[in-house]
C-alpha positions as CSV (number, residue, x, y, z in Angstrom):
1,M,62.8,29.1,-21.6
2,P,62.5,26.1,-18.7
3,K,62.9,27.2,-15.0
4,I,63.9,25.7,-11.7
5,F,61.3,24.9,-9.1
6,I,61.6,23.4,-6.1
7,I,59.6,19.9,-4.7
8,D,60.4,20.5,-0.3
9,V,60.4,16.3,0.4
10,T,61.1,16.9,4.7
11,N,57.3,15.5,4.8
12,R,58.5,12.5,3.1
13,D,62.0,11.4,3.2
14,G,62.7,14.2,5.8
15,V,61.0,11.9,8.4
16,Q,62.6,8.9,7.4
17,T,65.3,10.3,9.7
18,S,66.5,7.6,11.7
19,R,65.7,7.8,15.3
20,L,64.0,11.3,14.5
21,G,60.2,12.3,13.0
22,L,57.5,14.9,13.0
23,A,53.7,14.7,14.7
24,K,51.4,14.9,12.1
25,L,50.6,18.7,13.6
26,Q,54.3,19.6,13.1
27,K,54.0,18.1,9.6
28,T,50.8,20.2,8.3
29,M,52.8,23.3,10.3
30,I,55.8,23.2,7.6
31,N,53.3,22.1,4.8
32,L,51.9,26.1,6.0
33,Y,55.8,27.1,6.1
34,L,56.5,25.7,2.7
35,D,53.6,27.2,1.1
36,E,54.1,31.1,2.4
37,M,58.1,30.5,1.2
38,G,56.2,30.4,-2.4
39,I,57.9,26.2,-2.7
40,H,56.3,24.5,-5.8
41,Q,55.1,21.1,-4.2
42,S,55.3,19.5,-0.6
43,E,55.8,15.5,-0.7
44,M,53.9,15.3,2.1
45,G,53.7,11.8,3.3
46,F,53.2,8.1,2.1
47,P,48.9,7.4,1.0
48,V,48.8,4.1,1.8
49,T,50.3,4.0,5.3
50,K,47.3,4.2,7.1
51,H,48.3,6.7,10.1
52,E,48.9,9.3,7.6
53,T,45.1,8.8,6.0
54,H,43.7,11.8,8.5
55,Y,46.8,14.3,8.0
56,L,47.1,13.9,4.5
57,N,42.8,14.3,3.9
58,A,43.2,17.3,6.4
59,N,46.0,19.2,4.8
60,T,44.3,18.4,1.0
61,E,41.1,19.9,2.7
62,L,43.2,23.3,3.4
63,A,44.1,23.5,0.0
64,E,40.7,23.0,-1.1
65,M,40.3,26.0,1.4
66,G,42.7,28.3,-0.4
67,V,44.7,28.3,3.2
68,L,47.5,25.9,1.7
69,K,47.7,27.6,-1.8
70,P,49.1,27.6,-4.6
71,I,51.9,24.8,-3.1
72,I,50.9,21.4,-4.3
73,L,50.7,18.7,-2.0
74,S,51.3,14.7,-3.1
75,G,52.4,11.7,-1.9
76,W,55.0,9.2,-2.9
77,C,54.1,5.1,-3.0
78,R,55.7,2.4,-4.6
79,A,55.3,1.5,-8.2
80,I,52.4,-0.8,-7.7
81,T,49.4,-0.3,-9.0
82,D,47.8,-1.7,-5.7
83,D,49.5,1.2,-3.7
84,V,47.9,3.9,-6.5
85,K,44.5,2.0,-6.1
86,K,44.9,2.4,-2.1
87,T,46.1,6.0,-2.9
88,R,42.8,6.8,-4.2
89,E,40.3,5.2,-2.0
90,M,41.9,6.6,1.1
91,T,43.2,9.7,0.1
92,R,42.1,13.0,-1.5
93,L,45.4,13.7,-3.1
94,E,45.7,14.6,-6.8
95,H,49.3,14.4,-7.2
96,I,52.1,11.7,-6.7
97,N,55.3,10.0,-7.5
98,I,55.3,6.4,-7.8
99,S,58.8,5.0,-6.8
100,I,61.0,1.9,-8.5
101,S,64.6,0.8,-8.3
102,T,66.5,0.6,-11.7
103,S,69.6,0.1,-11.2
104,I,71.8,-3.6,-11.5
105,Q,72.6,-3.8,-7.9
106,M,69.2,-2.8,-6.5
107,T,66.9,-4.5,-8.9
108,E,68.9,-8.0,-8.4
109,G,69.9,-7.0,-4.4
110,K,66.8,-5.9,-3.3
111,F,64.2,-7.7,-5.4
112,G,66.3,-11.6,-6.7
113,D,64.4,-13.2,-9.3
114,R,61.2,-12.2,-8.6
115,I,60.9,-8.7,-10.6
116,L,63.2,-8.4,-13.4
117,R,64.9,-6.2,-14.8
118,R,63.7,-6.2,-18.4
119,P,60.8,-8.6,-19.9
120,S,61.7,-12.0,-20.2
121,E,60.7,-14.4,-22.8
122,E,62.5,-16.9,-20.6
123,K,60.1,-16.1,-17.8
124,P,57.1,-14.1,-19.2
125,D,55.3,-14.5,-15.8
126,K,57.5,-12.8,-13.8
127,P,57.6,-8.8,-13.6
128,S,59.6,-6.6,-15.0
129,V,60.7,-3.2,-13.8
130,L,59.6,-1.7,-17.0
131,S,56.2,-3.5,-17.0
132,M,55.3,-2.7,-12.8
133,M,56.2,0.8,-13.6
134,K,53.9,1.1,-16.9
135,E,51.1,-0.5,-15.5
136,S,51.3,1.8,-12.4
137,L,51.5,4.6,-14.9
138,K,48.9,3.7,-16.4
139,L,46.2,2.9,-13.7
140,A,47.5,6.6,-11.8
141,K,46.0,8.1,-15.1
142,E,43.2,6.3,-15.2
143,L,42.0,7.1,-11.9
144,G,42.4,10.8,-12.4
145,F,45.5,11.6,-10.8
146,K,46.7,15.5,-12.0
147,T,50.1,14.5,-12.3
148,V,52.1,11.5,-11.9
149,G,55.8,11.7,-11.2
150,V,57.9,8.3,-11.9
151,N,60.9,8.1,-9.6
152,A,63.8,6.1,-11.0
153,E,65.4,5.1,-7.6
154,D,69.4,4.7,-7.3
155,A,69.4,6.1,-10.9
156,S,73.3,7.2,-10.4
157,R,73.6,3.6,-10.4
158,T,72.0,3.0,-13.3
159,D,73.3,2.4,-17.0
160,D,72.1,5.5,-19.1
161,D,71.1,3.7,-21.4
162,Y,68.4,1.7,-19.2
163,L,67.5,4.6,-17.9
164,I,66.5,7.1,-21.1
165,E,64.1,3.7,-21.8
166,F,62.9,3.8,-18.9
167,A,62.2,7.6,-18.8
168,Q,61.2,7.2,-22.5
169,V,58.0,4.8,-21.3
170,A,57.6,7.0,-18.4
171,K,56.7,10.0,-21.0
172,E,54.5,7.3,-23.3
173,H,52.6,6.6,-20.6
174,G,51.7,10.1,-19.6
175,A,54.6,11.1,-17.1
176,E,54.8,14.5,-15.6
177,R,58.6,14.2,-15.1
178,I,61.5,11.7,-14.1
179,R,63.1,11.9,-11.2
180,Y,66.7,10.9,-11.0
181,C,67.2,9.7,-7.3
182,D,71.5,9.7,-6.7
183,T,69.2,7.2,-3.7
184,L,73.3,7.0,-2.3
185,G,74.7,9.9,-3.1
186,Y,77.1,8.3,-5.7
187,D,77.4,11.5,-8.0
188,D,79.5,14.5,-8.1
189,P,78.7,17.5,-9.7
190,F,80.6,16.5,-12.8
191,T,79.1,13.7,-13.9
192,I,75.3,14.4,-12.5
193,Y,75.4,17.3,-15.1
194,D,76.1,15.3,-18.2
195,R,73.5,12.5,-17.1
196,V,71.1,14.7,-16.6
197,R,71.9,17.3,-19.5
198,L,71.8,13.5,-21.8
199,L,68.4,12.5,-20.3
200,A,67.0,15.8,-21.2
201,E,67.9,15.9,-25.0
202,K,67.2,12.4,-25.6
203,V,63.7,12.0,-23.7
204,G,62.2,15.4,-23.9
205,L,60.9,15.2,-20.3
206,D,61.1,17.6,-17.2
207,I,63.7,16.5,-14.6
208,E,63.7,16.2,-10.4
209,L,66.6,15.7,-8.4
210,H,66.8,14.1,-5.8
211,T,70.3,14.0,-4.4
212,H,71.3,12.7,-1.1
213,N,74.6,13.7,1.6
214,D,76.6,10.8,1.8
215,L,79.9,12.2,-0.1
216,G,78.7,15.9,1.2
217,M,77.6,16.7,-2.2
218,A,73.5,16.8,-2.3
219,V,73.6,20.7,-2.7
220,A,76.2,20.7,-5.2
221,C,74.7,18.2,-7.4
222,A,71.2,18.8,-7.2
223,V,72.5,22.3,-8.5
224,A,74.4,21.0,-11.1
225,G,71.7,18.4,-12.1
226,A,69.3,21.2,-12.3
227,K,71.6,23.1,-14.3
228,G,71.5,19.9,-16.7
229,A,67.9,19.7,-16.9
230,I,67.9,23.7,-18.3
231,D,71.2,22.9,-20.5
232,G,69.3,20.1,-22.0
233,G,66.0,22.3,-23.1
234,V,64.1,21.0,-20.1
235,N,62.5,21.9,-16.9
236,A,63.9,20.9,-13.6
237,Y,62.4,20.3,-9.6
238,I,65.1,20.3,-6.8
239,N,64.1,18.0,-4.1
240,T,65.0,19.1,-1.1
241,C,64.8,19.1,2.9
242,I,64.4,21.5,5.3
243,N,68.3,21.6,7.4
244,G,68.9,19.1,5.1
245,M,67.5,16.3,7.0
246,G,67.1,13.1,6.1
247,E,68.2,8.9,5.4
248,R,71.6,8.8,6.3
249,A,73.7,12.1,5.6
250,G,70.3,13.4,4.9
251,N,69.0,15.5,1.3
252,A,69.5,18.7,0.3
253,D,69.1,21.2,2.2
254,L,66.1,23.8,1.0
255,I,67.8,26.9,2.1
256,S,71.1,26.1,0.8
257,V,69.9,25.2,-2.6
258,I,68.0,28.6,-3.1
259,L,70.9,30.7,-2.1
260,A,73.1,28.5,-4.4
261,L,70.6,29.6,-7.4
262,K,70.1,33.1,-6.3
263,K,73.8,34.3,-5.4
264,S,76.5,31.6,-6.8
265,S,78.3,33.0,-9.9
266,G,77.6,29.8,-12.6
267,F,73.8,30.5,-12.4
268,E,73.6,34.2,-13.5
269,G,71.6,34.8,-16.7
270,G,70.1,31.6,-18.6
271,Y,68.9,30.0,-14.9
272,V,65.5,31.1,-13.8
273,L,64.7,30.2,-10.3
274,D,60.3,29.9,-10.1
275,E,59.7,33.6,-8.7
276,G,57.2,32.7,-6.7
277,V,60.1,31.7,-3.4
278,R,60.5,34.0,-0.9
279,L,63.9,33.8,0.8
280,D,62.5,36.2,3.3
281,C,60.7,32.6,5.4
282,A,64.5,31.3,5.8
283,W,65.1,31.5,9.4
284,K,61.1,31.1,10.1
285,I,61.2,27.6,8.3
286,A,64.8,26.6,9.8
287,K,64.1,27.4,13.7
288,Y,60.4,25.3,13.6
289,A,62.1,22.2,11.9
290,S,65.0,22.3,14.1
291,Y,62.8,22.6,16.6
292,A,59.9,19.8,15.9
293,F,62.7,17.3,14.9
294,G,64.7,18.2,18.1
295,V,68.0,18.7,16.3
296,P,69.8,21.5,16.7
297,I,71.2,23.7,13.1
298,P,75.0,23.4,13.1
299,I,76.7,26.6,14.7
300,N,78.7,26.7,10.9
301,Q,75.1,26.1,9.0
302,V,75.1,28.2,5.8
303,A,72.5,30.9,5.9
304,V,71.1,30.2,9.2
305,G,73.6,28.9,11.4
306,A,74.7,31.1,14.9
307,N,78.2,31.7,12.8
308,A,76.6,32.5,9.5
309,F,77.3,35.9,9.8
310,A,79.9,36.2,12.7
311,H,83.4,37.5,12.6
312,E,86.4,37.6,14.9
313,S,89.7,37.4,13.2
314,G,91.0,41.1,12.7
315,I,91.2,41.5,9.1
316,H,87.6,39.9,8.8
317,A,85.9,42.5,11.2
318,D,87.2,45.2,10.2
319,G,86.4,44.6,6.2
320,A,82.8,43.6,7.6
321,L,82.5,46.6,9.4
322,K,83.9,49.1,7.1
323,D,81.7,47.5,3.9
324,R,79.3,43.9,4.7
325,R,79.5,43.2,1.4
326,N,83.9,42.7,2.0
327,Y,83.0,39.4,4.2
328,E,78.8,38.4,3.6
329,L,78.0,37.4,0.2
330,Y,74.5,38.1,1.3
331,D,72.4,39.8,4.1
332,F,70.8,38.5,6.9
333,E,68.1,40.6,6.1
334,E,67.1,39.2,3.0
335,L,66.8,35.3,5.6
336,G,64.1,37.0,7.9
337,R,67.1,36.8,10.1
338,G,67.8,39.9,12.7
339,E,63.5,40.5,14.1
340,P,64.3,41.4,17.6
341,E,64.4,39.0,20.4
342,I,61.8,39.1,23.4
343,I,63.2,38.3,26.5
344,E,61.1,37.8,29.3
345,T,61.9,37.7,32.8
346,G,59.9,36.5,35.7
347,R,56.7,34.7,35.3
348,K,55.9,32.7,32.1
349,I,52.6,31.1,31.6
350,T,52.7,28.4,29.2
351,A,49.7,26.2,27.7
352,G,49.9,22.4,27.8
353,E,48.0,18.6,28.4
354,Y,47.3,19.7,32.0
355,S,46.3,23.7,31.5
356,G,43.7,24.7,33.0
357,I,41.3,27.8,31.4
358,K,42.4,30.7,33.5
359,G,46.4,30.2,31.9
360,F,45.6,29.3,28.6
361,R,43.0,32.4,28.1
362,N,46.1,34.2,28.9
363,V,49.0,32.9,26.6
364,Y,46.7,33.5,23.5
365,E,46.5,36.6,24.7
366,K,49.9,37.3,24.4
367,L,48.8,35.9,21.0
368,E,46.1,38.7,20.4
369,I,43.2,36.4,19.9
370,E,40.0,36.3,21.9
371,F,37.7,34.0,22.2
372,K,34.3,35.1,22.5
373,D,33.1,32.8,25.5
374,D,34.4,30.5,27.7
375,E,32.8,27.5,25.8
376,E,34.4,28.4,22.5
377,A,37.9,28.9,24.6
378,T,37.1,25.3,27.0
379,K,37.4,23.6,23.2
380,I,40.3,24.8,22.0
381,L,41.7,24.5,25.4
382,E,41.1,20.8,24.7
383,L,42.8,20.3,21.4
384,V,45.3,22.6,22.9
385,R,45.9,19.6,25.1
386,Y,45.4,17.3,22.7
387,A,48.3,18.9,20.6
388,N,50.6,18.4,23.1
389,V,50.0,15.0,24.3
390,H,50.4,14.8,20.0
391,T,53.9,16.1,19.9
392,Q,55.2,15.8,23.2
393,K,57.0,19.3,22.8
394,P,55.4,22.9,24.0
395,L,53.6,24.5,21.5
396,T,54.9,27.3,18.7
397,D,52.8,30.3,18.7
398,G,52.4,29.1,15.5
399,E,50.8,26.0,16.4
400,L,48.6,27.5,19.2
401,K,47.6,30.0,16.2
402,F,46.4,27.3,13.8
403,I,44.5,25.0,16.4
404,A,42.3,27.9,16.9
405,T,42.0,28.8,13.6
406,Y,41.4,26.1,12.3
407,P,40.3,23.9,14.9
408,E,38.1,21.1,13.0
409,I,40.9,20.4,10.5
410,A,43.3,20.4,14.0
411,R,41.2,17.7,15.0
412,K,41.6,16.0,12.0
413,V,45.4,16.5,11.6
414,M,46.0,15.1,15.3
415,T,43.0,12.0,14.2
416,V,45.3,8.4,14.2
417,T,43.1,5.2,14.1
418,P,44.7,2.0,14.6
């Protein structure tokens, strides 16, 4: 029976949020938290972007060590053969998605006459969208990538016949999945269900749903598209971003999607979410992403907002106190919320770029991490100083623990060579 899987794209699309971004250490921590949460795959960056190289390879090394496991780590590149070659030469990635625009609007609006939508006898010297996708895909398979997904950018504004043809060519040349990109958030839940189901039935290839929130429907479209894929007989892979980060109005929020699949009435019965997903990590990953991006969680954010379980009106408060199910669809404990808050008053020692050895050791003692001698402590202190410069934020307990546990990997993650 087909299933629904989550591919989180925070480290690829989420970091494209205008005026924001993540340090490589922060991206690594997100991969670790996604793995802990049981997320199937992290699309973690751009393999042909040179400042990503050390980070990508260090995280792949963590996967080879069994630290990032079973999560799949993947990269995104254009459907250009040179990009595919560079990905193989520069990184240790085994999984990639190649992307190209498919709508008339984007093909003509972005490429003009340089790239044709279809091969043309009148202009045989011009590359076409189909030929570029096909050649890039063939090369990726020849170079030994384990899985290759093909992205149809602006699929929601692409006519059905062409989208089916595009997906069929991708399937014939070895693609594991086709990514249906609602790049501008143009779809609604009804249109995306119909179009994705048609695509699934006509092509028989697993479908990824990549939805944007320009009209406020990213989550609704993601889950409706997944239902269309399942009803069409193929697996569905939903792209998400933590806290709905991403271009313009953002992408489908990771936790909202999981809750919709687990708790909404329409997904009871014949729709199965990947059993590995752990909802009890939701609170931790949302809080960390908020801190790393420097974007507060909205007060009314699904599940993790300050008011998600708050009741004020008399009728609501009375009902919730009598039986939480009267006004709460799910429990805050399911999300990992409700851990005791430790409030320190008075003295507080932190670790940063100007820390000394005594204060530094005090910080790690509170984390129950001991160093065998001053030499080891000094080595980790030096990395912590670099990490503070790297993130420009006080380091979290998770980051401090990661650096102490995997110092050489941390060094590689933070290395950028101009």
